[in-house]
C-alpha positions as CSV (number, residue, x, y, z in Angstrom):
1,M,-93.0,-35.1,-48.3
2,A,-90.0,-32.9,-48.6
3,E,-86.8,-34.1,-47.1
4,K,-85.2,-32.0,-44.4
5,S,-82.0,-30.2,-45.5
6,A,-78.6,-31.5,-44.1
7,H,-77.9,-28.0,-42.9
8,E,-81.0,-27.7,-40.7
9,P,-80.2,-28.2,-36.8
10,L,-81.0,-31.5,-35.4
11,E,-84.1,-31.8,-33.0
12,V,-82.4,-32.1,-29.5
13,A,-85.3,-31.2,-27.4
14,G,-86.2,-34.8,-26.8
15,D,-82.6,-36.0,-26.3
16,P,-82.5,-37.5,-22.8
17,K,-78.8,-36.5,-22.5
18,H,-79.5,-32.8,-23.7
19,A,-82.5,-32.7,-21.3
20,A,-80.4,-34.1,-18.4
21,R,-77.6,-31.5,-19.0
22,A,-80.1,-28.5,-19.2
23,T,-81.6,-29.8,-16.0
24,R,-78.3,-30.0,-14.1
25,S,-77.5,-26.5,-15.5
26,A,-80.6,-25.2,-14.1
27,G,-80.2,-26.8,-10.9
28,R,-76.7,-25.6,-10.3
29,K,-78.0,-22.0,-11.2
30,M,-81.0,-22.1,-8.8
31,R,-78.6,-23.6,-6.1
32,S,-76.2,-20.8,-6.6
33,L,-79.0,-18.2,-6.5
34,L,-80.3,-19.7,-3.2
35,L,-76.8,-19.6,-1.5
36,D,-76.4,-15.9,-2.8
37,A,-79.7,-14.9,-1.2
38,A,-79.3,-16.8,1.9
39,S,-75.8,-15.8,2.9
40,P,-76.5,-12.2,3.6
41,L,-79.8,-13.0,5.5
42,F,-78.1,-15.6,7.7
43,R,-75.3,-13.2,8.6
44,E,-77.6,-10.3,9.4
45,R,-80.3,-12.2,11.2
46,G,-78.7,-15.5,12.3
47,L,-80.3,-18.9,11.8
48,S,-83.1,-18.8,13.9
49,G,-84.0,-15.2,12.5
50,T,-84.1,-16.2,8.9
51,A,-87.1,-18.2,7.5
52,I,-87.1,-20.4,4.5
53,T,-89.7,-18.2,2.8
54,D,-87.6,-15.2,3.2
55,I,-84.7,-16.8,1.3
56,A,-87.1,-18.2,-1.4
57,A,-88.8,-14.8,-1.9
58,A,-85.3,-13.2,-2.3
59,V,-84.9,-15.0,-5.7
60,D,-88.6,-15.6,-6.5
61,A,-88.4,-19.5,-5.8
62,F,-90.5,-21.7,-3.9
63,P,-89.7,-22.9,-0.3
64,S,-90.0,-26.3,-1.6
65,Q,-86.9,-25.7,-3.8
66,I,-84.8,-25.1,-0.8
67,T,-85.6,-28.3,0.9
68,Y,-85.1,-30.0,-2.6
69,Y,-81.5,-28.9,-2.9
70,F,-80.5,-28.4,0.7
71,R,-83.0,-30.6,2.6
72,T,-82.9,-28.4,5.7
73,K,-82.3,-24.7,6.7
74,E,-79.5,-26.0,8.8
75,S,-77.9,-27.7,6.1
76,L,-78.1,-24.4,3.7
77,F,-76.7,-22.4,6.7
78,V,-73.6,-24.6,6.9
79,E,-73.0,-24.7,3.1
80,C,-73.3,-20.7,2.9
81,A,-70.7,-20.2,5.7
82,C,-68.3,-22.9,4.2
83,R,-68.7,-21.3,0.7
84,D,-68.1,-17.7,2.2
85,L,-64.9,-18.9,4.2
86,L,-63.5,-20.2,1.0
87,Y,-64.3,-17.0,-0.9
88,L,-62.6,-15.1,2.1
89,A,-59.4,-17.3,1.6
90,R,-59.3,-16.5,-2.1
91,A,-59.6,-13.0,-1.5
92,T,-57.0,-13.0,1.2
93,E,-54.5,-14.8,-1.2
94,Q,-55.3,-12.2,-3.9
95,A,-54.5,-9.2,-1.4
96,A,-51.3,-10.7,-0.5
97,L,-50.0,-11.2,-4.1
98,K,-49.1,-7.5,-4.2
99,A,-46.9,-7.7,-1.2
100,R,-43.1,-7.4,-1.8
101,T,-41.9,-7.6,1.7
102,L,-42.5,-10.1,4.6
103,G,-44.2,-7.5,6.6
104,D,-46.5,-6.4,4.0
105,Y,-47.3,-10.0,3.1
106,T,-48.4,-10.9,6.7
107,H,-50.2,-7.8,7.1
108,A,-52.3,-8.1,3.9
109,L,-53.2,-11.5,5.2
110,A,-54.4,-10.3,8.6
111,E,-56.1,-7.2,7.4
112,T,-58.2,-8.8,4.9
113,V,-59.3,-11.8,7.1
114,T,-60.2,-9.4,10.1
115,A,-62.1,-7.0,7.8
116,S,-64.7,-9.7,7.1
117,D,-67.3,-11.4,9.2
118,S,-66.9,-14.7,7.2
119,V,-64.8,-16.3,9.9
120,A,-67.3,-15.6,12.6
121,F,-70.2,-16.9,10.4
122,F,-68.2,-20.0,9.8
123,A,-67.6,-20.4,13.4
124,E,-71.4,-20.5,14.0
125,A,-71.7,-23.3,11.4
126,L,-68.9,-25.2,13.6
127,T,-71.0,-25.0,16.5
128,L,-74.1,-26.0,14.7
129,T,-72.3,-29.3,13.4
130,R,-71.8,-30.1,17.2
131,R,-75.4,-31.0,17.3
132,R,-75.9,-32.1,13.7
133,Q,-73.2,-34.6,12.9
134,D,-74.6,-35.1,9.5
135,L,-73.3,-31.8,8.5
136,A,-69.8,-32.4,9.7
137,P,-68.3,-33.8,6.6
138,L,-69.0,-30.7,4.6
139,V,-67.1,-28.6,7.2
140,E,-64.3,-31.1,7.3
141,R,-63.9,-30.8,3.5
142,T,-63.9,-27.1,3.8
143,I,-61.1,-27.1,6.3
144,E,-59.0,-29.3,4.5
145,R,-59.4,-27.3,1.3
146,L,-58.9,-24.2,3.2
147,H,-55.5,-25.6,4.6
148,S,-54.3,-27.1,1.3
149,E,-55.1,-23.9,-0.8
150,G,-53.4,-21.9,1.8
151,A,-50.4,-23.9,1.9
152,R,-50.1,-23.9,-1.8
153,A,-50.3,-20.1,-1.9
154,Y,-47.8,-19.7,0.8
155,A,-45.3,-22.2,-0.7
156,S,-45.7,-20.2,-4.0
157,Q,-45.0,-16.7,-2.3
158,V,-41.9,-18.2,-0.5
159,A,-40.3,-19.5,-3.7
160,R,-41.3,-16.4,-5.6
161,H,-39.5,-14.0,-3.3
162,G,-36.8,-16.5,-2.0
163,W,-37.9,-16.3,1.5
164,R,-36.9,-18.8,4.0
165,S,-40.1,-20.0,5.8
166,L,-39.7,-20.8,9.6
167,R,-42.3,-23.6,9.2
168,A,-43.6,-26.0,6.5
169,P,-46.3,-24.4,4.3
170,D,-49.0,-26.7,5.7
171,E,-48.2,-26.0,9.3
172,S,-48.0,-22.2,8.4
173,S,-51.5,-22.4,6.8
174,R,-53.0,-24.4,9.6
175,R,-51.5,-22.0,12.2
176,F,-52.7,-19.0,10.4
177,W,-56.2,-19.8,10.3
178,A,-56.3,-21.4,13.8
179,V,-55.1,-18.1,15.0
180,A,-57.5,-16.1,13.0
181,I,-60.5,-18.0,14.0
182,G,-59.5,-17.7,17.7
183,I,-58.6,-14.1,17.8
184,I,-61.8,-13.1,15.7
185,L,-64.2,-15.1,18.0
186,E,-62.6,-13.4,21.1
187,G,-62.7,-10.0,19.4
188,Y,-66.3,-10.2,18.4
189,A,-67.2,-11.3,21.8
190,M,-65.4,-8.3,23.3
191,G,-66.4,-5.8,20.6
192,R,-63.1,-5.1,19.2
193,S,-62.5,-3.2,15.9
194,P,-61.1,-4.8,12.7
195,D,-58.0,-2.8,13.2
196,A,-57.5,-4.1,16.8
197,L,-58.1,-7.7,15.7
198,C,-55.5,-7.2,12.8
199,A,-53.1,-5.8,15.3
200,E,-53.5,-8.7,17.8
201,M,-53.2,-11.4,14.8
202,L,-49.9,-9.8,13.8
203,R,-48.7,-9.9,17.5
204,V,-49.6,-13.6,17.8
205,L,-48.3,-14.8,14.4
206,G,-44.9,-13.0,14.9
207,E,-42.3,-13.9,12.1
208,Q,-43.4,-16.2,9.5
209,A,-40.1,-16.3,7.3
210,K,-37.0,-14.6,6.7
211,S,-35.7,-13.1,3.3
212,T,-32.7,-14.8,1.8
213,G,-30.7,-11.6,2.6
214,E,-31.6,-11.7,6.3
215,A,-30.7,-15.3,6.5
216,A,-27.2,-14.7,4.9
217,R,-26.6,-11.7,7.3
218,L,-27.4,-14.0,10.2
219,R,-25.2,-16.7,9.1
220,L,-22.3,-14.2,8.6
221,V,-22.9,-12.6,12.2
222,D,-22.8,-16.1,13.6
223,E,-19.7,-17.0,11.7
224,R,-17.8,-13.8,12.8
225,D,-18.9,-14.3,16.4
226,A,-17.7,-18.0,16.4
227,S,-14.4,-16.9,14.8
228,S,-13.9,-14.0,17.5
229,N,-14.5,-16.2,20.3
230,S,-12.2,-18.9,18.9
231,N,-9.4,-16.2,18.6
232,E,-9.9,-15.0,22.1
233,E,-9.8,-18.6,23.4
234,G,-6.5,-19.0,21.5
C-alpha cells in the first residue's frame, strides 16, 4: 500500500475540535440570520403580530431552530431590540465624529437617535421584561454597555477638542439616553415628527460642555468684574 505524501492535507473531518468549531460557526451564522429577519418583522408588526413561522420562512429555516437558539419568541424579541439599540448607539457615535463644534456635536447625536425607531422598539422590550423577569438580565447588560460605550465616546470627544464638560462622562451618557427614551416615547404617543423630537431633545439637554476658549473668556470676565468691584469699593 502506498504511503500518503507528507504534503497531503490532514483528514480533519473526524476531528472533534474541528467539528465543534464548525458547529459553533454555523450556529452563530444562523442565530445572526434569524435576528436579521426577525427585527424588521417585529418593528413593523409587533410581537403579537409576528409568527415564528414567518421569521423562519424569511431565512429558509425551521421554526424549531428559533426555539433552539432563543427558546421563546419573547426572548428573540428582546434580543432583537437590544441589538438594534446598540447598533443605533454605534451609528450615533459615528455621526458625531464629524462634528467640530459643541452645537454640531449635540445636534448630530440628537438627530441620529430621533431619526430611528430603535429606541421605541427597545422601550417595548423594557415593558415586556416587566412580566418576564427571566429576560431582564439581557436588558440590564445592554443598558450598561450602552452607558459605558457612550461615556467612552463622549470622554474621547471632550479630550480631542479640549472641551470642558459640565458633567462626568458617565453622567452625561446616562442623562442623554434617559432624555432620549423619555422624549421619543412621549413623541411617538403624540405623533410628533423626528424633527420635532430632535428639537425637543436639544432643548432639554441644553449645554453639555464649554470649549476651552469659552471657559477662558468666562474666567477673564469674572476677574475683571471682581477687580472693578474691588476698585469701586476702595
